C-alpha positions in Angstrom: 180.4 55.0 99.8 184.1 54.6 99.3 186.5 53.6 102.1 190.0 54.5 103.1 192.6 52.2 101.4 195.8 51.6 103.3 198.8 49.6 102.1 202.6 49.5 102.4 204.1 51.0 99.2 206.8 48.9 97.5 206.8 50.9 94.3 210.2 52.4 93.6 210.6 56.2 94.0 210.5 58.8 96.7 207.7 57.1 98.5 209.2 53.6 98.6 208.7 51.8 101.8 206.1 54.3 103.2 202.5 53.8 104.2 200.1 54.9 101.5 196.7 56.1 102.6 194.1 56.8 99.9 191.1 58.7 101.1 187.5 58.2 99.9 187.8 61.3 97.7 191.0 60.0 96.0 193.5 62.1 97.9 196.8 60.2 98.6 199.2 60.7 101.5 202.4 58.8 102.3 203.8 58.4 105.8 207.2 57.3 107.1 206.6 54.0 109.0 208.9 54.9 111.9 207.2 58.3 112.5 203.5 57.4 112.7 201.1 54.9 114.0 198.0 54.5 111.7 195.0 53.6 113.9 192.3 52.1 111.6 188.7 51.2 112.7 186.1 48.9 111.1 188.7 47.3 108.8 188.5 44.7 106.1 191.4 42.8 104.5 191.3 42.8 100.7 193.1 40.3 98.6 193.0 39.9 94.8 193.5 36.1 95.0 194.2 35.4 91.4 197.0 38.0 91.3 198.4 36.8 94.6 198.5 33.2 93.4 200.5 34.3 90.3 203.1 36.1 92.5 203.3 33.0 94.7 204.0 31.0 91.6 206.9 33.3 90.6 205.3 36.3 88.7 206.6 39.8 89.4 205.1 41.6 92.3 202.2 44.0 91.8 199.6 45.5 94.0 197.1 42.9 95.0 196.2 43.4 98.7 195.3 46.3 101.0 193.3 47.3 104.1 189.9 49.0 103.8 188.8 51.0 106.8 186.0 53.5 107.8 188.4 55.7 109.8 192.1 56.4 109.9 193.7 58.3 112.8 197.4 59.2 112.8 199.3 59.1 116.1 202.8 59.5 117.4 204.0 55.9 117.9 205.7 56.7 121.3 204.3 53.9 123.4 203.0 51.3 121.0 204.3 47.8 120.7 203.5 44.8 118.5 200.3 43.0 119.2 199.2 40.1 117.0 200.6 40.5 113.6 198.5 40.6 110.5 200.7 40.0 107.5 200.6 39.6 103.7 203.5 38.3 101.7 202.5 36.5 98.5 206.0 35.2 98.0 205.5 33.1 101.1 201.7 32.6 101.1 199.1 34.2 98.8 196.8 35.2 101.7 196.4 37.5 104.6 197.5 35.6 107.7 196.9 36.4 111.4 198.1 34.1 114.3 198.7 31.3 111.8 195.2 31.4 110.2 194.1 32.7 106.8 192.0 35.8 107.2 191.3 37.0 103.6 188.2 39.2 103.8 188.7 39.3 107.5 187.0 42.1 109.5 188.6 43.8 112.5 187.2 46.4 114.8 190.7 47.9 115.1 194.0 47.4 113.4 197.1 49.6 113.7 200.5 50.0 112.2 203.8 49.7 114.1 206.8 50.6 111.9 206.3 48.5 108.7 203.8 46.0 110.2 200.1 45.7 110.8 198.8 44.4 114.1 195.7 43.5 116.0 195.7 44.9 119.5 196.2 42.5 122.4 194.3 43.7 125.5 191.5 46.1 126.4 193.7 48.9 128.0 194.0 52.5 127.0 196.9 53.4 124.9 199.2 55.7 126.9 200.8 58.8 125.5 199.3 58.4 121.9 199.4 62.1 121.1 197.9 63.0 117.8 200.2 64.5 115.2 199.5 68.2 114.6 197.4 68.8 111.6 196.8 65.1 110.7 195.5 63.6 114.0 191.8 64.1 113.5 189.5 61.1 113.0 188.3 60.9 109.4 185.0 59.2 109.2 183.0 57.6 106.4 179.6 55.9 106.8 180.2 52.5 105.3 178.5 49.2 105.8 180.8 46.3 105.0 179.2 43.5 103.1 180.4 40.1 101.8 180.9 36.5 102.6 183.6 34.7 104.6 183.6 37.3 107.4 186.1 37.1 110.2 185.2 38.9 113.4 187.6 40.3 115.9 186.8 42.3 119.0 188.2 45.7 119.8 191.3 45.5 122.0 194.3 47.6 122.7 198.1 46.8 122.7 200.6 46.5 125.5 203.1 49.3 125.8 206.8 48.6 125.0 207.7 48.3 128.6 205.1 45.5 129.2 206.2 43.4 126.2 210.0 44.0 126.3 210.9 41.0 128.5 208.7 38.7 126.4 210.1 39.9 123.2 213.7 39.6 124.3 213.2 36.0 125.3 212.1 35.1 121.8 214.7 37.3 120.0 217.4 34.6 119.7 214.9 32.1 118.3 213.5 34.7 115.9 217.0 35.6 114.6 217.8 31.9 114.0 214.6 31.4 112.1 215.2 34.5 109.9 218.8 33.3 109.1 217.4 29.9 108.1 214.8 31.5 105.9 217.4 33.8 104.3 219.5 30.7 103.5 216.5 29.0 101.9 215.7 32.1 99.8 219.3 32.4 98.6 219.3 28.7 97.7 216.1 29.2 95.7 217.4 32.4 94.0 214.6 34.6 95.4 216.1 37.7 96.9 213.0 39.9 96.9 212.2 39.5 100.6 215.8 39.8 101.6 216.1 43.1 99.6 213.1 44.5 101.4 214.4 43.4 104.8 217.8 44.9 104.3 216.3 48.3 103.4 215.1 48.6 107.0 218.7 48.1 108.4 220.5 51.4 109.1 223.0 52.3 106.5 225.9 52.4 109.0 225.1 48.8 110.0 225.1 47.6 106.4 228.5 49.3 105.8 229.9 47.9 109.0 228.9 44.4 107.9 230.9 44.6 104.7 234.6 43.7 104.4 236.9 46.7 104.9 238.2 46.6 101.3 234.7 47.3 99.8 
């Protein structure tokens, strides 16, 4: 049977920078990343390695990676904070990466989205105040048995709330900003503005305008 297919849409148009969810019957829905948390169970990370390698070597970006899952539940993201990030950026590395390790074909009991990122939950606590969105909050099930080599197993865990992680995140913010600035400098020097363009599109318009000189 087919699985749900989830990816972050970078194709230009009205659904640019939205989560794209394709159901087993082929129906497609798009979701604003700041308005929802996609809770995915029995997940597998898919990567078309040949295409990813070409992008890493400088080819134009195209779809080459996504998440497959048995179920997708859509929640309000009211009390969800980042866990362990699971990321894919073929400009930087042509692989899925989690906690510094390559996890292509990785299997996770649970993954969830927070804004434009994908995360593995941190601890086994109940998620507080995760109210389902009216009309789209039901669990959608498909009986699927994942198969394949190079499996990566991860236990089901749940994330901290924002209040629990806030102090930890603030301590690291200065170092994070410094690292991002250095990476931006490197990308500009190399003439690759793709990641910078994507990053700036998440900055509020008024902040971008405020950064510009007054005469512009």
